[in-house]
C-alpha positions as a printed Julia matrix, in Angstrom:
110×3 Matrix{Float64}:
  15.22   5.99   85.86
  18.08   8.5    85.93
  18.19  11.92   87.56
  19.86  14.95   85.99
  23.06  14.33   87.97
  23.35  10.83   86.61
  22.32   9.0    89.79
  19.11   7.06   90.22
  16.85   7.45   93.24
  17.76   3.91   94.33
  21.49   4.62   94.38
  20.93   7.84   96.35
  18.8    5.98   98.9
  21.39   3.19   99.17
  24.16   5.76   99.72
  22.09   7.4   102.45
  21.44   4.05  104.12
  25.1    2.99  103.97
  26.17   6.36  105.35
  23.81   5.94  108.29
  25.12   2.45  109.03
  28.75   3.59  108.84
  27.96   6.59  111.1
  26.26   4.39  113.69
  29.17   1.96  113.67
  31.69   4.76  114.13
  29.62   6.22  116.97
  29.69   2.85  118.77
  33.41   2.42  118.24
  34.31   5.94  119.32
  31.87   6.29  122.22
  33.77   7.37  125.33
  31.54   5.41  127.72
  30.64   1.78  128.15
  27.2    0.43  127.39
  26.24   0.23  131.07
  27.24   3.88  131.6
  25.26   4.93  128.55
  22.2    2.98  129.75
  22.56   4.61  133.17
  22.62   8.07  131.59
  19.62   7.25  129.44
  17.72   6.01  132.51
  18.6    9.18  134.47
  17.58  11.33  131.54
  14.26   9.47  131.22
  13.57   9.88  134.95
  14.41  13.59  134.74
  12.06  14.04  131.8
   9.35  12.11  133.67
   9.74  14.33  136.75
   9.66  17.51  134.66
   6.58  16.29  132.81
   4.86  15.53  136.11
   5.72  18.99  137.48
   4.54  20.63  134.28
   1.28  18.67  134.35
   0.62  19.67  137.96
   1.4   23.3   137.15
  -0.95  23.3   134.17
  -3.66  21.57  136.2
  -3.33  24.21  138.93
  -3.52  27.07  136.44
  -6.49  25.47  134.72
  -8.34  25.08  138.01
  -7.56  28.67  138.96
  -8.74  29.93  135.58
 -11.93  27.88  135.83
 -12.69  29.33  139.27
 -12.14  32.88  137.99
 -14.37  32.12  135.03
 -17.14  30.84  137.29
 -16.88  33.94  139.49
 -17.0   36.21  136.44
 -20.01  34.34  135.06
 -21.92  34.53  138.34
 -21.16  38.25  138.7
 -22.32  39.06  135.17
 -25.33  36.79  135.52
 -26.4   38.72  138.61
 -25.94  42.07  136.83
 -27.96  40.91  133.82
 -30.73  39.55  136.06
 -30.91  42.84  137.97
 -31.0   44.83  134.73
 -33.72  42.55  133.35
 -35.86  43.0   136.45
 -35.38  46.79  136.34
 -36.4   46.82  132.68
 -39.42  44.67  133.42
 -40.52  47.01  136.23
 -40.03  50.08  134.02
 -42.07  48.44  131.28
 -44.89  47.65  133.73
 -44.88  51.27  135.03
 -45.02  52.68  131.5
 -47.79  50.25  130.6
 -49.74  51.36  133.68
 -49.22  55.06  132.74
 -50.49  54.43  129.21
 -53.47  52.58  130.6
 -54.28  55.52  132.91
 -53.95  57.99  130.02
 -56.35  55.94  127.93
 -58.79  55.68  130.82
 -58.61  59.46  131.48
 -59.0   60.16  127.76
 -62.19  58.07  127.59
 -63.65  59.75  130.68
 -63.33  63.2   129.14
C-alpha cells in the first residue's frame, strides 16, 4: 500500500514513533535538572493546581448558592404578584357576574 509520495502508512508511523523516542531520549540527556529536582517541581506544580482547583470550586459553589438564593427570591416575588393578580381577577369576575345577574333579575321584573 503506497502513498503518492512513495511512502507507506507503516513507514510514516514508524518514522513518527522513532522521532518521538529520539526526542524523549535527547530531552532526558539535555535536561538541566536532576530527576529528584524534576519530581519536586512536578509535585509543587500538582499541589498548586490542586489548590487553584479547590479555590475555583469554592468560588463557583459560592456563586451558585448566591444565584440560587436570588432565583428563589425572584420566584417568590413573582408568585406573590401572580397570586394577587389572580385574586383581583377572580373578584372582578364575581362582581361582573353579580351585575349581570341583577340585570337579568331587573329585566324579568319589568
